[in-house]
Backbone as CSV, one residue per row, in Angstrom:
resi,resn,N_x,N_y,N_z,CA_x,CA_y,CA_z,C_x,C_y,C_z
1,MET,-111.482,-71.461,-12.631,-111.589,-71.023,-11.235,-113.004,-71.321,-10.723
2,ASN,-113.085,-71.964,-9.600,-114.375,-72.344,-9.034,-114.930,-71.201,-8.186
3,GLU,-116.042,-70.625,-8.632,-116.640,-69.495,-7.922,-117.895,-69.924,-7.163
4,GLN,-118.023,-71.209,-6.831,-119.208,-71.688,-6.149,-119.424,-70.927,-4.841
5,GLN,-120.668,-70.467,-4.630,-120.968,-69.689,-3.445,-121.122,-70.594,-2.231
6,LYS,-120.523,-70.192,-1.134,-120.646,-70.899,0.128,-121.084,-69.918,1.210
7,PHE,-121.857,-70.403,2.155,-122.214,-69.612,3.321,-121.430,-70.133,4.518
8,VAL,-120.929,-69.213,5.330,-120.341,-69.562,6.613,-121.428,-69.342,7.664
9,LEU,-121.823,-70.411,8.340,-122.904,-70.365,9.314,-122.307,-70.461,10.718
10,MET,-122.604,-69.459,11.558,-122.096,-69.422,12.924,-123.271,-69.439,13.890
11,GLU,-123.305,-70.460,14.729,-124.393,-70.594,15.685,-124.049,-69.865,16.970
12,ILE,-124.914,-68.897,17.337,-124.650,-68.127,18.553,-125.798,-68.275,19.537
13,PRO,-125.525,-68.137,20.873,-124.240,-67.813,21.481,-123.247,-68.971,21.399
14,PRO,-121.918,-68.637,21.567,-121.307,-67.328,21.824,-121.301,-66.462,20.568
15,VAL,-120.848,-65.231,20.697,-120.787,-64.322,19.560,-119.340,-64.212,19.074
16,PRO,-119.155,-63.898,17.785,-117.795,-63.646,17.288,-117.145,-62.504,18.070
17,TYR,-115.835,-62.616,18.292,-115.109,-61.659,19.119,-114.028,-60.968,18.296
18,TYR,-114.107,-59.645,18.239,-113.187,-58.845,17.433,-111.774,-58.850,18.024
19,ILE,-110.771,-58.990,17.158,-109.365,-58.957,17.579,-108.679,-57.678,17.091
20,THR,-108.566,-57.513,15.757,-107.871,-56.330,15.244,-108.183,-56.143,13.760
21,THR,-107.861,-54.956,13.256,-108.024,-54.609,11.838,-106.729,-53.991,11.326
22,GLY,-106.363,-54.304,10.092,-105.188,-53.709,9.466,-105.472,-53.310,8.034
23,LEU,-104.575,-52.536,7.451,-104.692,-52.098,6.062,-103.394,-52.458,5.349
24,THR,-103.498,-53.209,4.278,-102.323,-53.681,3.539,-102.347,-53.150,2.110
25,THR,-101.196,-52.704,1.622,-101.031,-52.279,0.235,-99.990,-53.174,-0.425
26,LEU,-100.381,-53.797,-1.527,-99.473,-54.666,-2.287,-99.170,-54.008,-3.629
27,GLN,-97.897,-53.886,-3.961,-97.498,-53.348,-5.247,-97.531,-54.465,-6.302
28,PRO,-97.537,-54.105,-7.600,-97.503,-55.132,-8.648,-96.342,-56.097,-8.422
29,GLY,-96.631,-57.389,-8.503,-95.622,-58.407,-8.258,-95.618,-58.940,-6.840
30,GLU,-96.250,-58.199,-5.901,-96.353,-58.679,-4.516,-97.628,-59.502,-4.349
31,GLN,-97.676,-60.283,-3.281,-98.826,-61.163,-3.106,-99.141,-61.365,-1.630
32,HIS,-100.355,-61.852,-1.373,-100.794,-62.158,-0.016,-99.942,-63.302,0.525
33,PRO,-99.522,-63.248,1.799,-98.680,-64.322,2.343,-99.421,-65.654,2.442
34,ASN,-98.677,-66.746,2.308,-99.238,-68.080,2.480,-99.208,-68.433,3.969
35,ARG,-100.346,-68.951,4.466,-100.425,-69.278,5.895,-101.297,-70.513,6.083
36,ARG,-101.073,-71.215,7.171,-101.848,-72.418,7.458,-102.282,-72.423,8.926
37,ASN,-103.574,-72.687,9.138,-104.111,-72.836,10.502,-103.739,-71.666,11.414
38,ILE,-104.136,-70.456,11.025,-103.751,-69.288,11.829,-104.567,-69.186,13.120
39,GLY,-105.663,-69.935,13.206,-106.437,-69.948,14.438,-107.431,-68.828,14.589
40,LEU,-107.525,-67.923,13.621,-108.468,-66.809,13.643,-109.155,-66.696,12.291
41,PHE,-110.372,-66.175,12.290,-111.026,-65.831,11.039,-110.357,-64.592,10.462
42,ASP,-110.201,-64.563,9.140,-109.559,-63.441,8.454,-110.533,-62.919,7.405
43,LEU,-111.113,-61.749,7.674,-112.109,-61.162,6.786,-111.448,-60.069,5.947
44,LEU,-111.388,-60.282,4.635,-110.714,-59.362,3.717,-111.723,-58.452,3.024
45,TRP,-111.361,-57.160,2.876,-112.206,-56.156,2.212,-111.332,-55.419,1.195
46,VAL,-111.503,-55.668,-0.076,-110.655,-55.055,-1.104,-111.224,-53.687,-1.490
47,ILE,-110.400,-52.643,-1.394,-110.852,-51.292,-1.732,-110.160,-50.758,-2.984
48,GLN,-109.161,-51.482,-3.498,-108.476,-51.053,-4.717,-107.712,-52.241,-5.299
49,GLY,-107.697,-52.334,-6.642,-106.917,-53.365,-7.308,-107.581,-54.727,-7.299
50,THR,-106.756,-55.784,-7.439,-107.258,-57.159,-7.525,-106.362,-58.074,-6.699
51,LEU,-107.006,-58.889,-5.863,-106.293,-59.819,-4.995,-106.631,-61.246,-5.427
52,TYR,-105.601,-62.032,-5.711,-105.787,-63.423,-6.123,-105.421,-64.321,-4.941
53,ILE,-106.406,-65.021,-4.407,-106.165,-65.766,-3.177,-106.949,-67.074,-3.169
54,GLY,-106.402,-68.056,-2.488,-107.047,-69.357,-2.402,-107.094,-69.868,-0.980
55,GLU,-107.995,-70.829,-0.767,-108.116,-71.510,0.522,-108.348,-72.988,0.231
56,ASP,-107.383,-73.821,0.592,-107.427,-75.242,0.248,-107.614,-75.396,-1.261
57,ASP,-108.706,-76.001,-1.713,-108.889,-76.221,-3.151,-109.804,-75.182,-3.801
58,GLN,-110.123,-74.095,-3.089,-110.995,-73.034,-3.611,-110.159,-71.798,-3.915
59,GLU,-110.397,-71.153,-5.079,-109.653,-69.960,-5.458,-110.613,-68.836,-5.826
60,TRP,-110.201,-67.601,-5.509,-111.044,-66.439,-5.779,-110.214,-65.301,-6.381
61,THR,-110.917,-64.434,-7.121,-110.363,-63.168,-7.598,-111.183,-62.060,-6.962
62,LEU,-110.570,-61.300,-6.055,-111.279,-60.246,-5.338,-110.932,-58.892,-5.949
63,THR,-111.967,-58.145,-6.298,-111.789,-56.798,-6.823,-112.427,-55.791,-5.871
64,LYS,-112.338,-54.510,-6.224,-112.846,-53.442,-5.375,-114.308,-53.688,-4.991
65,GLY,-114.586,-53.570,-3.693,-115.949,-53.731,-3.204,-116.323,-55.162,-2.870
66,GLN,-115.361,-56.068,-2.873,-115.654,-57.464,-2.582,-114.995,-57.897,-1.275
67,THR,-115.587,-58.923,-0.649,-115.094,-59.438,0.619,-114.876,-60.944,0.519
68,LEU,-114.018,-61.429,1.406,-113.766,-62.867,1.489,-113.484,-63.211,2.944
69,LEU,-114.153,-64.248,3.436,-113.949,-64.714,4.799,-113.126,-66.002,4.766
70,LEU,-111.878,-65.912,5.233,-110.998,-67.073,5.296,-111.153,-67.748,6.656
71,LEU,-111.230,-69.065,6.647,-111.503,-69.817,7.866,-110.221,-70.098,8.649
72,PRO,-110.326,-70.265,9.957,-109.122,-70.338,10.807,-108.322,-71.630,10.693
73,ASP,-108.937,-72.705,10.191,-108.266,-74.005,10.180,-107.925,-74.474,8.769
74,ARG,-107.743,-73.532,7.841,-107.487,-73.880,6.446,-106.124,-73.342,5.999
75,TYR,-105.714,-73.762,4.799,-104.482,-73.276,4.186,-104.820,-72.131,3.254
76,HIS,-104.255,-70.949,3.502,-104.499,-69.763,2.691,-103.243,-69.455,1.882
77,TYR,-103.418,-69.139,0.608,-102.250,-68.944,-0.250,-102.573,-67.966,-1.375
78,ALA,-101.518,-67.355,-1.925,-101.671,-66.472,-3.078,-101.750,-67.318,-4.341
79,VAL,-102.792,-67.101,-5.132,-102.927,-67.816,-6.400,-101.900,-67.299,-7.396
80,LYS,-101.709,-65.963,-7.384,-100.667,-65.332,-8.203,-100.437,-63.925,-7.682
81,PRO,-99.325,-63.281,-8.044,-99.045,-61.923,-7.576,-100.061,-60.922,-8.135
82,CYS,-100.128,-59.755,-7.494,-101.036,-58.698,-7.940,-100.545,-58.084,-9.251
83,ASP,-101.482,-57.710,-10.128,-101.154,-57.066,-11.392,-100.995,-55.560,-11.226
84,THR,-101.795,-54.983,-10.334,-101.770,-53.539,-10.088,-101.689,-53.308,-8.583
85,GLU,-101.501,-52.056,-8.197,-101.486,-51.751,-6.765,-102.813,-52.178,-6.144
86,THR,-102.746,-52.980,-5.099,-103.942,-53.548,-4.480,-103.957,-53.190,-2.999
87,VAL,-105.097,-52.654,-2.549,-105.246,-52.214,-1.165,-106.442,-52.935,-0.559
88,PHE,-106.252,-53.490,0.626,-107.366,-54.178,1.282,-107.238,-54.083,2.796
89,TYR,-108.400,-53.984,3.440,-108.466,-54.116,4.890,-108.548,-55.592,5.239
90,TRP,-108.023,-55.961,6.395,-108.212,-57.308,6.917,-108.645,-57.200,8.370
91,THR,-109.625,-57.989,8.719,-110.159,-58.001,10.072,-110.016,-59.399,10.653
92,HIS,-109.318,-59.504,11.758,-109.180,-60.784,12.452,-110.202,-60.852,13.588
93,PHE,-110.883,-61.984,13.674,-111.780,-62.183,14.807,-111.794,-63.650,15.197
94,ASP,-112.205,-63.894,16.419,-112.245,-65.251,16.967,-113.704,-65.661,17.155
95,PHE,-113.928,-66.964,17.146,-115.271,-67.492,17.375,-115.135,-68.878,17.987
96,LYS,-115.597,-69.021,19.220,-115.449,-70.274,19.957,-116.657,-71.194,19.800
97,GLY,-117.644,-70.760,19.025,-118.842,-71.568,18.862,-118.732,-72.536,17.704
98,THR,-119.882,-73.052,17.295,-119.970,-74.010,16.192,-120.190,-73.270,14.880
99,TYR,-119.397,-73.597,13.871,-119.597,-73.012,12.543,-119.324,-74.082,11.494
100,HIS,-119.878,-73.870,10.303,-119.609,-74.784,9.193,-119.932,-74.090,7.886
101,LEU,-119.441,-74.646,6.803,-119.745,-74.160,5.456,-120.973,-74.870,4.924
102,SER,-121.780,-74.137,4.171,-122.974,-74.723,3.582,-123.180,-74.136,2.195
103,ASP,-123.783,-74.922,1.312,-124.097,-74.446,-0.028,-125.338,-73.568,-0.041
104,THR,-126.090,-73.536,1.055,-127.280,-72.698,1.150,-127.213,-71.892,2.425
105,SER,-128.087,-70.879,2.516,-128.129,-70.049,3.724,-128.932,-70.705,4.833
106,LEU,-129.547,-71.858,4.548,-130.379,-72.500,5.560,-129.535,-73.200,6.608
107,GLY,-128.576,-74.007,6.139,-127.778,-74.783,7.072,-128.658,-75.744,7.841
108,SER,-128.259,-76.050,9.048,-129.071,-76.904,9.915,-129.804,-76.005,10.897
109,VAL,-131.140,-76.005,10.858,-131.933,-75.099,11.667,-132.516,-75.859,12.845
110,HIS,-132.446,-75.283,14.034,-133.013,-75.920,15.205,-134.532,-75.814,15.166
111,PRO,-135.249,-76.918,15.384,-136.704,-76.884,15.321,-137.330,-75.854,16.254
112,VAL,-136.889,-75.821,17.511,-137.460,-74.887,18.473,-136.333,-74.244,19.254
113,ARG,-136.386,-72.936,19.396,-135.383,-72.241,20.197,-135.692,-72.467,21.674
114,SER,-134.751,-73.022,22.398,-134.943,-73.339,23.806,-135.282,-72.099,24.610
115,ALA,-135.989,-72.306,25.720,-136.462,-71.175,26.522,-135.325,-70.321,27.047
116,TRP,-134.194,-70.940,27.414,-133.085,-70.146,27.965,-131.816,-70.250,27.145
117,ASN,-131.893,-70.876,26.012,-130.740,-70.932,25.121,-131.248,-70.670,23.707
118,ASN,-131.227,-69.408,23.312,-131.825,-69.002,22.048,-130.770,-68.879,20.957
119,PRO,-130.353,-69.963,20.338,-129.308,-69.848,19.313,-129.822,-69.130,18.069
120,TYR,-128.983,-68.279,17.528,-129.261,-67.614,16.262,-128.137,-67.977,15.306
121,MET,-128.464,-68.205,14.056,-127.455,-68.585,13.087,-127.063,-67.377,12.243
122,ILE,-125.837,-66.864,12.450,-125.313,-65.825,11.569,-124.991,-66.471,10.228
123,ARG,-125.481,-65.882,9.145,-125.279,-66.444,7.809,-124.539,-65.428,6.948
124,ILE,-123.305,-65.746,6.613,-122.469,-64.826,5.843,-121.954,-65.541,4.600
125,ARG,-122.099,-64.890,3.440,-121.479,-65.432,2.234,-119.965,-65.373,2.401
126,GLN,-119.289,-66.474,2.106,-117.841,-66.469,2.241,-117.202,-65.494,1.253
127,TYR,-117.763,-65.407,0.053,-117.248,-64.516,-1.007,-118.410,-63.642,-1.450
128,ALA,-118.275,-62.320,-1.334,-119.442,-61.477,-1.548,-119.067,-60.108,-2.082
129,SER,-120.105,-59.411,-2.574,-119.988,-58.010,-3.010,-121.085,-57.218,-2.298
130,PRO,-120.893,-56.877,-1.041,-121.950,-56.231,-0.260,-122.359,-54.886,-0.837
131,PRO,-123.658,-54.639,-1.047,-124.106,-53.332,-1.547,-123.733,-52.176,-0.630
132,GLN,-123.604,-52.440,0.669,-123.283,-51.378,1.627,-121.779,-51.326,1.917
133,PHE,-120.974,-51.601,0.910,-119.527,-51.663,1.112,-118.957,-50.319,1.565
134,GLU,-119.473,-49.214,1.050,-118.942,-47.899,1.432,-119.142,-47.643,2.921
135,MET,-120.306,-48.017,3.447,-120.541,-47.852,4.874,-119.587,-48.742,5.673
136,ALA,-119.374,-49.968,5.180,-118.449,-50.880,5.844,-117.030,-50.298,5.846
137,GLU,-116.657,-49.656,4.748,-115.317,-49.068,4.660,-115.126,-47.966,5.700
138,ARG,-116.181,-47.206,5.962,-116.095,-46.164,6.994,-115.901,-46.802,8.378
139,HIS,-116.593,-47.900,8.613,-116.423,-48.606,9.880,-114.996,-49.147,10.013
140,LEU,-114.469,-49.684,8.926,-113.110,-50.229,8.946,-112.084,-49.133,9.229
141,HIS,-112.319,-47.963,8.657,-111.419,-46.830,8.908,-111.430,-46.469,10.389
142,LYS,-112.600,-46.494,11.012,-112.699,-46.186,12.439,-112.006,-47.258,13.275
143,LEU,-112.169,-48.514,12.876,-111.504,-49.599,13.603,-109.985,-49.475,13.513
144,LEU,-109.510,-49.116,12.339,-108.071,-48.943,12.163,-107.557,-47.783,13.008
145,ALA,-108.332,-46.716,13.088,-107.924,-45.540,13.855,-107.906,-45.816,15.351
146,SER,-108.720,-46.762,15.805,-108.802,-47.042,17.241,-107.701,-47.981,17.717
147,ALA,-106.892,-48.489,16.774,-105.863,-49.468,17.142,-104.868,-48.912,18.148
148,GLY,-104.606,-47.584,18.130,-103.635,-47.004,19.034,-104.211,-46.522,20.349
149,ALA,-105.552,-46.670,20.505,-106.184,-46.184,21.729,-105.969,-47.174,22.868
150,TYR,-106.170,-46.689,24.105,-106.095,-47.576,25.258,-107.171,-48.649,25.129
151,ARG,-106.794,-49.879,25.467,-107.720,-50.989,25.268,-109.032,-50.782,26.015
152,SER,-108.963,-50.253,27.229,-110.183,-50.046,28.010,-111.108,-49.034,27.357
153,GLU,-110.529,-48.092,26.599,-111.335,-47.084,25.925,-111.896,-47.613,24.603
154,ALA,-111.118,-48.447,23.933,-111.493,-48.871,22.582,-112.411,-50.085,22.553
155,PHE,-112.419,-50.882,23.610,-113.078,-52.192,23.572,-114.516,-52.133,23.094
156,TRP,-115.361,-51.354,23.764,-116.791,-51.364,23.439,-117.049,-50.788,22.057
157,ASN,-116.323,-49.740,21.697,-116.496,-49.145,20.382,-116.109,-50.119,19.278
158,GLU,-114.996,-50.841,19.473,-114.546,-51.798,18.464,-115.531,-52.954,18.314
159,GLN,-115.993,-53.477,19.433,-116.928,-54.606,19.352,-118.223,-54.200,18.645
160,GLN,-118.697,-52.983,18.927,-119.930,-52.519,18.293,-119.740,-52.340,16.785
161,LEU,-118.630,-51.711,16.387,-118.360,-51.518,14.962,-118.215,-52.861,14.247
162,PHE,-117.543,-53.805,14.892,-117.339,-55.118,14.292,-118.659,-55.852,14.106
163,MET,-119.539,-55.835,15.109,-120.825,-56.506,14.979,-121.674,-55.848,13.899
164,GLU,-121.541,-54.532,13.739,-122.265,-53.845,12.667,-121.739,-54.283,11.300
165,LEU,-120.428,-54.560,11.204,-119.873,-55.073,9.951,-120.468,-56.441,9.610
166,LEU,-120.542,-57.317,10.603,-121.145,-58.633,10.360,-122.613,-58.496,9.965
167,HIS,-123.289,-57.535,10.590,-124.688,-57.309,10.251,-124.828,-56.832,8.809
168,VAL,-123.905,-55.981,8.372,-123.910,-55.522,6.978,-123.777,-56.708,6.028
169,LEU,-122.848,-57.612,6.343,-122.625,-58.768,5.470,-123.836,-59.685,5.431
170,GLU,-124.489,-59.872,6.569,-125.658,-60.753,6.591,-126.885,-60.066,6.012
171,GLU,-127.118,-58.807,6.396,-128.321,-58.088,5.978,-128.330,-57.806,4.483
172,SER,-127.148,-57.626,3.903,-127.058,-57.277,2.488,-127.723,-58.314,1.589
173,TYR,-127.734,-59.558,2.042,-128.269,-60.619,1.202,-129.510,-61.267,1.777
174,SER,-130.022,-60.742,2.891,-131.165,-61.380,3.516,-132.388,-61.353,2.626
175,GLY,-132.505,-60.328,1.784,-133.661,-60.264,0.906,-133.433,-60.902,-0.443
176,LYS,-132.199,-61.312,-0.747,-131.887,-61.845,-2.067,-131.645,-63.347,-2.034
177,SER,-130.905,-63.804,-1.021,-130.527,-65.207,-0.997,-131.539,-66.076,-0.270
178,ASP,-132.330,-65.482,0.641,-133.272,-66.288,1.387,-134.366,-66.809,0.469
179,SER,-134.647,-68.070,0.580,-135.668,-68.678,-0.252,-137.049,-68.278,0.237
180,PRO,-138.078,-68.363,-0.621,-139.451,-68.104,-0.166,-139.857,-69.010,0.987
181,ALA,-139.365,-70.269,0.963,-139.693,-71.201,2.047,-139.137,-70.708,3.374
182,LEU,-137.893,-70.211,3.372,-137.291,-69.711,4.598,-138.041,-68.490,5.116
183,LYS,-138.371,-67.564,4.231,-139.072,-66.351,4.657,-140.420,-66.681,5.287
184,LEU,-141.171,-67.586,4.650,-142.482,-67.929,5.195,-142.341,-68.719,6.491
185,ALA,-141.359,-69.613,6.556,-141.149,-70.382,7.784,-140.802,-69.463,8.943
186,GLU,-139.973,-68.451,8.702,-139.612,-67.525,9.767,-140.805,-66.654,10.164
187,ARG,-141.635,-66.288,9.200,-142.864,-65.549,9.527,-143.787,-66.406,10.382
188,THR,-143.883,-67.680,10.030,-144.727,-68.598,10.791,-144.203,-68.774,12.200
189,GLU,-142.881,-68.934,12.319,-142.278,-69.076,13.649,-142.582,-67.856,14.505
190,ALA,-142.407,-66.658,13.940,-142.663,-65.433,14.693,-144.128,-65.358,15.126
191,PHE,-145.036,-65.762,14.233,-146.464,-65.731,14.554,-146.770,-66.704,15.692
192,LEU,-146.203,-67.894,15.636,-146.436,-68.896,16.677,-145.913,-68.428,18.028
193,ARG,-144.733,-67.819,18.043,-144.151,-67.346,19.299,-144.961,-66.181,19.885
194,GLN,-145.572,-65.394,19.009,-146.362,-64.259,19.482,-147.730,-64.687,20.000
195,HIS,-148.295,-65.757,19.406,-149.676,-66.149,19.717,-149.772,-67.544,20.316
196,TYR,-148.689,-68.029,20.926,-148.673,-69.405,21.407,-149.718,-69.682,22.486
197,GLN,-150.177,-68.643,23.189,-151.174,-68.842,24.246,-152.582,-69.010,23.688
198,SER,-152.764,-68.694,22.405,-154.082,-68.788,21.777,-154.353,-70.213,21.295
199,ASP,-155.609,-70.466,20.993,-156.011,-71.769,20.449,-155.784,-71.743,18.940
200,LEU,-154.610,-72.172,18.508,-154.217,-72.063,17.106,-154.433,-73.370,16.350
201,THR,-154.746,-73.217,15.082,-154.833,-74.346,14.156,-154.079,-73.980,12.886
202,ASN,-153.840,-74.959,12.047,-153.189,-74.672,10.767,-154.003,-73.693,9.939
203,GLU,-155.325,-73.824,10.018,-156.198,-72.937,9.248,-156.128,-71.498,9.782
204,ALA,-156.051,-71.349,11.104,-155.962,-70.010,11.694,-154.640,-69.344,11.306
205,ILE,-153.573,-70.114,11.306,-152.269,-69.584,10.897,-152.314,-69.174,9.427
206,ALA,-152.926,-70.014,8.598,-153.025,-69.720,7.169,-153.813,-68.441,6.926
207,ASP,-154.914,-68.252,7.665,-155.713,-67.032,7.513,-154.908,-65.796,7.901
208,ALA,-154.112,-65.926,8.948,-153.335,-64.778,9.420,-152.198,-64.428,8.470
209,LEU,-151.570,-65.444,7.865,-150.414,-65.214,7.010,-150.763,-65.153,5.527
210,HIS,-152.012,-65.485,5.187,-152.502,-65.410,3.807,-151.766,-66.377,2.873
211,PHE,-151.548,-67.592,3.374,-150.994,-68.670,2.553,-151.805,-69.931,2.808
212,HIS,-151.768,-70.850,1.849,-152.480,-72.111,2.014,-151.827,-72.889,3.157
213,PRO,-152.646,-73.527,4.022,-152.068,-74.250,5.165,-151.088,-75.352,4.759
214,ASN,-151.353,-76.020,3.646,-150.437,-77.084,3.209,-149.068,-76.522,2.824
215,TYR,-149.065,-75.334,2.232,-147.796,-74.716,1.846,-147.009,-74.287,3.079
216,ILE,-147.709,-73.761,4.086,-147.040,-73.362,5.327,-146.425,-74.572,6.005
217,VAL,-147.167,-75.661,6.054,-146.652,-76.893,6.661,-145.409,-77.366,5.915
218,ARG,-145.471,-77.330,4.585,-144.326,-77.784,3.789,-143.099,-76.922,4.037
219,CYS,-143.272,-75.610,4.135,-142.140,-74.704,4.381,-141.546,-74.916,5.767
220,MET,-142.403,-75.096,6.767,-141.909,-75.331,8.120,-141.115,-76.633,8.198
221,LYS,-141.596,-77.663,7.524,-140.892,-78.947,7.551,-139.563,-78.860,6.816
222,GLU,-139.519,-78.050,5.763,-138.276,-77.890,5.013,-137.223,-77.144,5.824
223,VAL,-137.640,-76.119,6.553,-136.692,-75.256,7.250,-136.460,-75.701,8.696
224,TYR,-137.539,-75.972,9.430,-137.422,-76.268,10.856,-137.572,-77.748,11.183
225,ARG,-137.782,-78.569,10.166,-137.886,-80.017,10.347,-139.064,-80.408,11.226
226,CYS,-140.107,-79.597,11.235,-141.302,-79.934,12.007,-142.480,-79.161,11.429
227,THR,-143.692,-79.571,11.770,-144.893,-78.867,11.332,-145.147,-77.673,12.259
228,PRO,-146.024,-76.743,11.853,-146.351,-75.628,12.758,-146.898,-76.100,14.103
229,MET,-147.744,-77.133,14.087,-148.315,-77.617,15.338,-147.263,-78.281,16.220
230,GLU,-146.325,-78.961,15.624,-145.230,-79.547,16.405,-144.362,-78.442,17.018
231,TYR,-144.085,-77.406,16.234,-143.309,-76.278,16.763,-144.066,-75.628,17.917
232,LEU,-145.358,-75.380,17.722,-146.176,-74.744,18.752,-146.171,-75.567,20.035
233,HIS,-146.313,-76.868,19.903,-146.340,-77.764,21.064,-145.039,-77.660,21.859
234,GLU,-143.920,-77.734,21.175,-142.634,-77.681,21.871,-142.362,-76.290,22.443
235,TYR,-142.767,-75.255,21.724,-142.528,-73.907,22.241,-143.335,-73.665,23.514
236,ARG,-144.568,-74.156,23.564,-145.366,-74.033,24.784,-144.677,-74.720,25.963
237,LEU,-144.105,-75.889,25.714,-143.419,-76.607,26.779,-142.148,-75.877,27.211
238,GLU,-141.474,-75.242,26.278,-140.299,-74.453,26.635,-140.689,-73.257,27.504
239,GLN,-141.809,-72.626,27.194,-142.275,-71.513,28.020,-142.710,-72.000,29.400
240,ALA,-143.253,-73.204,29.439,-143.636,-73.779,30.725,-142.412,-74.001,31.601
241,LYS,-141.286,-74.404,31.006,-140.046,-74.557,31.772,-139.694,-73.253,32.486
242,LEU,-139.765,-72.152,31.759,-139.430,-70.859,32.360,-140.346,-70.529,33.527
243,LEU,-141.633,-70.765,33.348,-142.590,-70.420,34.397,-142.422,-71.310,35.623
244,LEU,-142.047,-72.555,35.424,-141.807,-73.447,36.564,-140.634,-72.961,37.400
245,ILE,-139.673,-72.328,36.771,-138.483,-71.846,37.470,-138.688,-70.439,38.029
246,LYS,-139.339,-69.567,37.247,-139.428,-68.150,37.599,-140.602,-67.819,38.513
247,THR,-141.608,-68.694,38.579,-142.800,-68.393,39.370,-143.083,-69.518,40.356
248,GLU,-144.043,-69.251,41.247,-144.536,-70.280,42.154,-145.949,-70.693,41.775
249,TRP,-146.305,-70.442,40.524,-147.640,-70.812,40.064,-147.837,-72.317,40.168
250,LYS,-149.095,-72.702,40.352,-149.432,-74.117,40.334,-149.313,-74.645,38.907
251,VAL,-149.137,-75.943,38.798,-148.960,-76.564,37.479,-150.163,-76.296,36.582
252,ALA,-151.363,-76.358,37.163,-152.567,-76.123,36.371,-152.597,-74.704,35.809
253,GLN,-152.146,-73.742,36.614,-152.116,-72.355,36.153,-151.108,-72.180,35.024
254,ILE,-149.942,-72.810,35.153,-148.930,-72.737,34.096,-149.438,-73.390,32.821
255,ALA,-150.088,-74.536,32.970,-150.621,-75.242,31.803,-151.587,-74.354,31.035
256,GLU,-152.502,-73.704,31.762,-153.471,-72.833,31.099,-152.792,-71.626,30.465
257,HIS,-151.780,-71.080,31.135,-151.108,-69.881,30.639,-150.387,-70.131,29.324
258,VAL,-149.805,-71.310,29.154,-149.042,-71.591,27.937,-149.884,-72.228,26.836
259,GLY,-151.191,-72.402,27.083,-152.052,-72.854,25.998,-152.592,-74.260,26.093
260,PHE,-152.372,-74.932,27.217,-152.938,-76.275,27.411,-154.260,-76.157,28.177
261,GLN,-155.287,-76.797,27.686,-156.597,-76.691,28.321,-156.721,-77.584,29.549
262,TYR,-155.983,-78.689,29.559,-156.112,-79.648,30.653,-154.763,-79.895,31.305
263,ALA,-154.701,-79.715,32.617,-153.449,-79.878,33.348,-152.888,-81.298,33.263
264,PRO,-153.719,-82.355,33.393,-153.159,-83.709,33.278,-152.507,-83.965,31.914
265,TYR,-153.128,-83.444,30.864,-152.545,-83.619,29.529,-151.222,-82.855,29.418
266,PHE,-151.194,-81.652,30.009,-149.951,-80.881,30.017,-148.847,-81.641,30.738
267,SER,-149.148,-82.194,31.917,-148.141,-82.925,32.689,-147.622,-84.127,31.920
268,SER,-148.521,-84.798,31.219,-148.113,-85.960,30.415,-147.192,-85.539,29.280
269,CYS,-147.558,-84.460,28.599,-146.722,-83.958,27.496,-145.375,-83.473,28.006
270,PHE,-145.378,-82.809,29.158,-144.142,-82.287,29.721,-143.193,-83.420,30.071
271,LYS,-143.718,-84.471,30.684,-142.875,-85.605,31.059,-142.324,-86.314,29.830
272,GLN,-143.155,-86.427,28.811,-142.695,-87.053,27.566,-141.600,-86.216,26.909
273,TYR,-141.687,-84.884,27.032,-140.742,-83.962,26.397,-139.426,-83.871,27.163
274,THR,-139.494,-83.847,28.495,-138.297,-83.622,29.310,-137.801,-84.876,30.027
275,GLY,-138.663,-85.868,30.152,-138.281,-87.084,30.875,-138.636,-87.063,32.347
276,ILE,-139.113,-85.921,32.847,-139.517,-85.808,34.255,-140.809,-84.994,34.347
277,SER,-141.467,-85.077,35.495,-142.711,-84.346,35.691,-142.434,-82.860,35.900
278,PRO,-143.461,-82.002,35.731,-143.259,-80.564,35.973,-142.769,-80.256,37.389
279,LEU,-143.321,-80.920,38.399,-142.912,-80.636,39.776,-141.472,-81.063,40.030
280,ARG,-141.079,-82.198,39.472,-139.688,-82.623,39.650,-138.740,-81.687,38.926
281,PHE,-139.174,-81.204,37.764,-138.351,-80.236,37.019,-138.139,-78.985,37.870
282,ARG,-139.210,-78.513,38.507,-139.100,-77.318,39.348,-138.140,-77.556,40.508
283,LYS,-138.185,-78.723,41.136,-137.317,-79.023,42.275,-135.849,-79.080,41.842
284,GLN,-135.596,-79.548,40.645,-134.210,-79.645,40.169,-133.543,-78.278,40.081
285,PHE,-134.329,-77.250,39.818,-133.757,-75.912,39.631,-134.026,-75.012,40.828
């Protein structure tokens, strides 16, 4: 049986959308139904017994406290019937965004988060044993209980509980599966976004984060496909886009505000980055 770990990476926005939750009990000799291309994600939570299930050429054995995320466009089938009474919750949800399987939690990372389109990558192990499973089980019980409520009353509560479940699955492994390179790259990104208006250098970043500048550069290139200075440059230009739209500031004032010392150099960089001048960009919007 192939137990290779896979991550399901979902790029948001949009966000996953909760549909429904159910509770299934299988007696010895019974098995999970075979289905193909159901069109929804199927998140299984085993609370008793053992569930033998496969997806395409991958097979798993799920025991108490384990989860499995089945993808909407795959063939799902029972590997064999249950040996003992098996009880599991199943949660169906939809996702209209981009997702893919990856052997690592990194996936494909966007170098710079756009000023008005801030994608975040939800990273969930397809097959997992979440340490906070008991808390998740309480949430699942609440979701199941809300199934009979009026939709207008249940909607917000269900969506909140569902997003907390996804957070449990992602947060449970954020400190274990994330590589040192990813952690440092994300720290560097946060530092750059917080101090982008300052006169930053690789050495200044290294002093603030207490790592060698060469190591920081290597981590950023591994995760974000760019150096810290390249990230800083593009992030400043993204912030300039916002100011051109949201304010009536002069170009020189915007250039200085986002960290450029010279307005002509800023205008040149902006045109190279967007294909048009700052003033033309402002007129377009």
